[in-house]
N, C-alpha and C positions, 0 to 999 in steps of 0.2 A: 970397289967399294961403292962409289956412285950408282954402279949399275945394279947392284944387290938392293940398294935402298929404292930405287925406281921400281924395280920387280915387285918389293914388298908393298909398295904404294898402290900399284895397279892390282895387286892380289885383293888389297882390303878393298879398293873401290869395286872390284867385281863383287867381292863377297857382300858387301853392304846393298849393291844394286840387285843382286839376285834376291837378297831378304826383300828389300821393298817390292820387288817383282811378285815374290811370292805372297806377300801380305795383300798386294793389290789385286793378285789373282783369287785370293781368298774373299776378298770383300766384294769383288765383282761376282764371284760366285754366289755369295750370301745374297747380293742385291737382286741377282737374276733368279735365285731360289724364292726370294719373296716375291718377286713379280710374277713368278710361275704359280707360287702358292696362292697369290691372290686371285691371279686369273682363274686357277682351279676352283677357288672358294666362290667366285662371282658366277662361274659357268655352272658348278654343280650344285652348290647349296643354296644360291640366292637367284637361281634361273626363274623360278615361278616369280618371285617378287618383279624383277627387272622385266620380265615379259609381261605382267599385269601393267607395271608402270608405262611400259613403251605401248601397250594397247590403248591405255586410257589417254595416252597424248595423241593417238590418231583417231580414237573411237568417242563419240559423245553420246552420252545417255539422255535423250530427250523425253520428259514426261507428256504422257496424253492426258490431259484433264478431262475427268468423266463428267457427264451430263448430269447436274443436281436433280434429285428425284422431284417428282410432282407432288403437289399437296391439292388434295380434292376434298370437296364436301361429301356428305352421304350419298348425294344423288348425283356424284360424278362430274359436278361443275369445277372447272379448273379455278384454284385459288392462287397457285404459284406455279409458273413453269419457267422455261428458257428460252433465249433466241441468241443467234450468232450476229455480230455486228463489226464493222471495221473500226480500228483504232490506230492512231499514229503514235509510236512508242519510240522513245530514246534509251540507249544503252550509254550512260556516261563514260564509262570506262573506254570506249570506241570513239569518243567526240574530242577533239584536239581543244576546241574552245566552245562551251557549252552555251554561254551567253550570246556569242556570235553566230552559233547554229540558230539558237530560238529566233534571234532577230531576222536572219535569213528566211526562216520559215514563214514569217508572219505575212508577206506578200501572197505566198502560196495558199497556206491555210489559215483561216480566220481563228486566232488565239484570242479568247476573252481573258479579262482579269480573272475570272474565277478559274478558268482552266490553268492558267499559269500560277495561280496561289495553291490549287490542289496538287499541281506538279511539284512544286517546291516543298510542299508538305510531305508528300510521299518520298521525295528524294532524300530528305533529311532522316526517314525511317527505313530507308532501302540501302543495299549495297550497291555499289557504283557498277557491279558486274549484272544487276538486275535490268531488264527491259522495263521502262516505266513509261506508262502512257502519259501523253500531254494533251491529247485531244480524242475523245470517244465519239462514237456514233458518226463517223464520217459520212457524208453525203456522196454520190457516186462521182459528182463534179469534182469534190476536193480528192477524192480518191484517184481520179484520172489525171488531175493537176499535179499531184505530188509524184505519181509514177513517170510522168513525163520530166521530172527533175530530180530522180532518185540518185543519179549518179554525182549529184552536187553535194549530198548529204551522206557522210559515212557515220554509220552508227545510228542511223534513223531509218525505220522501216515501218510498213504497214502491216499490220497483224489481225487475223480473224479471231475475236475473243468470244466467249461465252458470257452472256450476261443473264441475271435472274430478272425476272418479270412478275408483277403482281397485277394482273389484268384488271382488278376491281379497286385497285388506287388504296384509299384509306379504309376500305371496307374491312371490317374484322382484323384490323392490323394489330391490336393488342394479343389477339389469339395466334395469327400466323407469325407474327414477328418481322424479322428481317434479317438480311445478312450485311455484311459490311467489311471493309478490308481487315486483313490480319495484323494486329498489333503486338507489340512485345508480351504483353499479357497472355495474348493467345499462343504466342509461340512458345511460352513456358508452359502452358497448359497442353500443347500438343507432344512437347517432348516428354511430359510426365506420363501421358496416356500412351506413348510409344508410337504415335501417328506419323512421325517425320517422314518416312518413305511415302507415305500414301498422300501426303500433302505437297509434294514436290511440285512445283508449276501453278499451285493454288494460291490465289491471292485474297480469296474472302472466305467468311465463316460465319455460321449463325450466331447471331448477337442476341435475339430475343424470342420469346414465344416458341411455337412449334419448330421453327427454324433452328433454335438453339438446342432445345431438349431432345430433339432427334437427329441432331447434326451427324452421328455416326451412321445413321441408316440414310439420310439424305445424301450424304457426300458422295458416296459410290466408292470404287476402287479404280485408282490410277493406273494407267497403262504405260509401256515405255517404249522407246524406239532407239535401238542401237545404230548410230549413223557414223560412216566412216567420213572423216572430214581430211582436208588437205592442209597444207603448211599455212594456207590464210584464212583457215577456219570456215571454207565452204564445205557444204556436204557433197559426198561423191557418190555413195550409195547406202541403202538401208541394209544393215547386215541381219537384223532380227527385229520383230516387233510383237509386243503384247497388247492386245488391245484393251481400251478401258471399259469398265462396267458402270452402267449408270446407277445412280442411287436409287434407293427402293422408292415405292410410290406409296404415299400416306394418305388414307382415306379418313377423313375426319368424322366425328360423329355428328357435328352441326349440320343443320338444314340452312342453306344459304338465304332462302327465301323467308324463314322464320327469322334470320338474323337481319335481312334487310328491313323487315317490318319493325323491329325492336329499335335498329339504329334510327330509323326515320322518325319513329315516335319520340324519341327524345329531342328531336327537334333542336332548339337552341340551348337545351338544358346541359348541365354537366351530371355525370352519375354512372351508374354501372347496373348490370343486369346478367343474372345467370339462370338458365332454364335447364333442368335435368329431368331425364327419365327415372322415376323413382324405382322402377322396376329392375334396372341394370346399371344406373349410375352415368348414362352416357349424357354428355352435355349437348343439348340442342339448340343453345344459343348462349353467346359469350360476348357481352358488350362492355366497353369502357368509353366515355364520352368526356371530352372530346379526344379524337383520335388523330393519326398522322399518315402521312402517305409513305409506305416502306420503299416506294421506289426512289425517294430522295437519298437512300443510303447505299444504294448499290453503287460500287464502285467508289465509294466515299462521300460523306455529305458535305457541302460547302460550309465553311465556318460560320457565315452570317445567317445561313438556314438553321444551323445547329443552335445558334445563340438564340434565334426567335422561339424554337421549341422549347429550349432547356429554360428560358428565363419568363415564359409566358405565365401569367398569373393562372391560367386555367389549367396549367399542367398536363399538357396533352400527351407527355410520355409517361406519364403515371398510369400504370396498369391498375386501376380501381377495383376491378372484379377480384383481385388477388392481394392487392396492396393498400387499397383504400380502407381506412379505419374510420368507423362511424358508430355512435351509440346506437344501440338496436332498437330503443323507444319501446313503444307498446307491442311491437313484433316479437317481443320476448316474452310477453303474457301467458300464450298458450303453454310455453315450457315451464314458467313458473307455477302456472296452476296444476300442470301435470305433475311437478314436483311435490305440490302440497298434497295431492290425492294419493300419490304413492306412498306419502308419510303419513297418511290418515288425518290430514288436517283439512277443514272446511268443507267436507264431504256433504253432499246433499242429504238432508234437507235444510243445512245451515245456510243461514242468509243474513245480511246486514241491512240497516235502514241507512242509505247514504245521505247525510246531510250536506255533502259538497266539500268536505274537508276530513283530515285525520289529525287527531291529536296524539302526540307521541306519549306514551305512558309515562307518568312521574315527570312529566315536563309539559311547559305551556306551549312548545312549538307545534305548530300547525302545518299541514302539508295539503294544499288545494287539490281538488279534483278538477279536471278541465272544463267540467260543466258546474257553474257557479252555485246553483242550489240543490246539487245532488241529482242522483237518478232514482231515489226512492228505495223500494226493498229489491235487493241483488243478491241472487246466488252466484256459485261459480260458473255456470253455463251463461247466464246474462252477463257477467262480469266481463267475459271475453267478448260477447256479441258487442255490448256498447262501450267495451275499454274503459270500466270504471277503475280509476286511479284508487279511490278510498278502499276498494275492496283488497286491491293488491298492497297497498300499503300495510294493512293489517295482517295480511296472508304473509308478507315478507317477515315481519316481527315474529309472528308465531313459528314459522319455519325456521328462522336464523340463517345467517349468511353461511355458516360451513356447510350446512345440508344443502342450502341453495346452490352455492358453487359447485359442490360434488355432483349434485344432479345436472346441472347445466354442462358440466364437462363431459358427461356420458352423451350428450348430444353433438359434441365436437367442439364446443365453444372454448376458447383459449388455447387451440392447438390447431395445426396445418391439417389440411384434408388430404395431402399428399397427392393433388391432382398433378397430371404430368405437365408441368411448367414449374421452371425455377423461379424462386424469389418471393415465395408465397409467405405471407405476414401470417403468425399465429393469432394475432389480436390480443386482447387483454380480459381476462376473467378474474376479477379481484378478489382477495380472501384477506383476512387479518394478517396471516404471515406474510403476504405479498406486500401490504401496506407498510408493516413494520420495517420490512427488509428495503422497501423502497424509500419511505419517507422517515423512518424511526419514530413512528407515531401509531398509537392504538387505534383499533377500529371502533367507530362510533355508531350508535344504534341508528341514528338518522341516516347514515350511509347505507344501511341494510333498507331502510324504507325507499330510497330512490332506486337502488339497485333493481328492486322487485318491479320496477316500471321501465326499466332499461335505460336509465340516466346514470349519472356518477362516472365511475370509473371505467365502466365495461365498454369495451370495444370490440366491434366485429368487421369481418369483411363479408361482402355479398357471396361469395364462393362458401363461406362457413354457413351463413344463413339460409343458402340453398340447400347445402347438404342436411342441415338441421330440419328443415321443412320436409324434404324428401323422406328422411328418417321417420318422421312423424306420420307422413302419408303412407308409408308402407308398414305401419304398425310397429315400428321399433327396430327395423332391420337397417343398419347404417352400411351403405355400400360406397365404396371409394369412387368419386368423380373421375371421368376419364374424357379426354378430348378426341382421342383417335379410335377408330373402328376398327381398321385393319391396315396391315402393311404388307405390299407385295414385294418380294424379293425379285429383282430384274434380272439376277443371274440364274436363279433355279426355277422362277416362275411361280413359286410358292406364295400362297397367302396366308398370313397369320391373322385369325380372328381374334380380337381381344374379349376375353370373357369377364364378366362381373366379377368384383372382388369384394366380398362381404368382409367389412371391418369388424362389426360386432352385433350382436342381437341384445337388445335392452331388456327383453322379458318383462314387458309393461303389462299390468293388469287390463283385459279388454274392456272391462266396464268404466275404467279410468279414461282410456283411450276415447271411448264413445262419448264420454261428457265433454271433452276436450273439442273433439271434431264436430259435436252439435253445436258448440258455441262459436266455432270457426265457420260452420255451413250457414249459422243465422246472421254471421257478419255481412253477407251479400243479399240478404233479404230484408224486406221492409223493417225499419227500425233498427239495422245494423248501420255499422260506421261506413260502409261501402256497399250500400244497398243499390246506388246506381251502376256499378260494376256488375252486380248480377242481374240487372233488369234485362229481361228478355231473352236470358240465355236458355238453350234447350238443353243444358246440361248443368248439375249441381256444382258450385264453386265453394270450396273451403277456403277462407282467406283470414288475414289480420292486417289492419291498418297500423301505421306507427308514424310518430312525428319526434324528431329529436331536435332538441334546442342547439342553436350554433352559439348563441351569447346569451348570458343570464339577464333575465329581466328584473327590473326594479320591483320592490314590494308595491303592490296594487296597481302596478302598470300593465296596461291590457296590450296584448299582442295585436299589433296592425301592420302587416307586410307592406302595405302601401306606402308606409311612412318610414321605412327601414331600407338602409343600404342593402343591394340585391343578395350580396354575399353574407349578410347577418341574419337573413330569414332561415326559418326552421327548415331541416332535411325532411323530405316526404319518403316514407318506406313502405314496402307492401311485400307481404308473402302469401302464396295461394297455391293450391294443387287442385286439380280437376281430372276426369270427373270425380266427384267426392266419394263416390261407392267403390270406384276402382281406378285410383289415380294413374295416369300415365305422362303427366306433365306437372312438376313442381318448379315455382318461380320464386326468386327472390329479387328485389331491385330496390334501388335508392335513387330518388332524383335531388340532387344536390340544391338546397335552397328553393325547394319545390313547394313548401307549406306543408298541406295535409295529404295524408297517404291515399286516403279514398279517392280524392279529386284529381290528383296530379299523377301519381304512380299508379294507382289502381287500373285507370284505363289502358296504360301500356299494356299490363299484364292481361287484360281482357282481350286486347287485340292478337296478342300471342296465342292465347287459348283457342280463340275463334278460328284462327288459321290451323293450328295444329290439329284441333278435334274436328272443324267442320270445312276445313281448307278454304274458309272465308277470307278475301283478300280484301283490305281498305281500298275504296273506289279510287282515292287519289292522295296525294301527300297531305291535303288539308285535313282529310279524314283521319290521318295517321299521326296526328299531333297531339301531345298532352294537352290536358286541360287547364283551367284557370287555377289560381294559387288557392282559392276558397270555395267550397260548397259543402253541402250536407254536413253531417256531424263531424266534429272533430275530435281528437285523442289526445 
């Protein structure tokens, strides 16, 4: 009996053991099947993915940053180029103790407080994987000294970097602009434009002027090297290489000799000047004073240097040529006169007898002429020549603000010129609708009176004024101003020559234009407000002087610049074109706090016209300075 029970127990044990063994075998089979399946999936379906991953682990893609394109003037003189120099750079991720490494470097390389401050600033803005410059422009001695100690400094190396250079320093700085380090805002813009791949390895980008507007042309095309690396990150061999392509070469329309004469002529004064060719819209000179040295920004400007520039009362970073806003003063009068003639108002032989003031109709309020006892009998031609305020006061009332604003807008006032530069200000051309929207107030008749002589709310930029006088000079053909003459593609060798772009034709009556031009030509003749500007010129100059008040004068108070704070003196304005019969140069300029346009601003224009038309160069810098605050007729 006992034997039978033992046999049954053994049988059951064997039975359960076999079941467990079978279950285990099934589980092992399933596990192996899963492993084989996964292996099959990885080898067959994910082969390309892991092959690329493996390649990336042993292949580094190193960008080859292109040379930035040259900027030249119309005569081929270099305004911006590049050069290579050595820099000492640290990759923070490869350095165990950054502060100790910097301290150990000091006995070998002289590191100034500015160098360290700039390094810390860039470090905050960069990835720890980036190579960051701690010292630029190493001397040969510094380079050799570090090379001898290289093994002591893991993660520190000397690199050859490409630097932007502006050979003429502050010369034409607002026109050329500058480059600076790429910041977060730039990174967002680069991403939006889809330029990420082309900017790998690039640490700077155009920030102002031509450098910014033509960034896509100047940057070039980044090349790449596929380099095999070992486990320690050292390069073994180059597998493939795509060369970089240098950025396009940009030839400006400006003449650097003309530009230099203009900049020197401003001397100590603040202001701006734009000279155009009225036949094609080319910018011949583009001045904003004071200026700045763009070389300060290459590689990142020092905080203290930036503070000095940014907080200066003279505002050297303000591009006055496209952003400076000024009352046009009497330079607006030729356009106001033309508006009247085109609306059949005050056409010759109409004239007035000027008593030296104008009384507002149905009001006892009077507006004084700049000449206390008046100019006598004045018609529209004479009114332009002698800048008779009284004549234009009445003209403005007869014309009305709506017709006046509409006509001035046809010459581009109150709108941008679309010059090839970012940040242009449209100025301000007032109207009753504008005032109601801005101040919730009606327009008053007295505001029309002062608008007609370029005072009040009206604000213009020098580029607007230059385009307006160029349009007048060309008989009513408005051409878009441009700074670039041609662009050479360094990949294809093809040169794109920019053609003039006609914005609109005003279809002005020739007889009306002739009257206005006659008045402007007489401005530079004896009896005109800028007679000295035209004296001795072998060509005819058509011009208009202007004076814009900076501070309001008290009733019966006489203007005396010698008793005023320099910054409270009137602005001096001047517009001109020459030769008057067939103009090839049109100029608009303002000398801030310069007084009278004829004596301060006019001589600058004359120097430019003499050089451009006669190739006459001022003998020395003393001959190339602006005149005194006061002389001849005022306006």
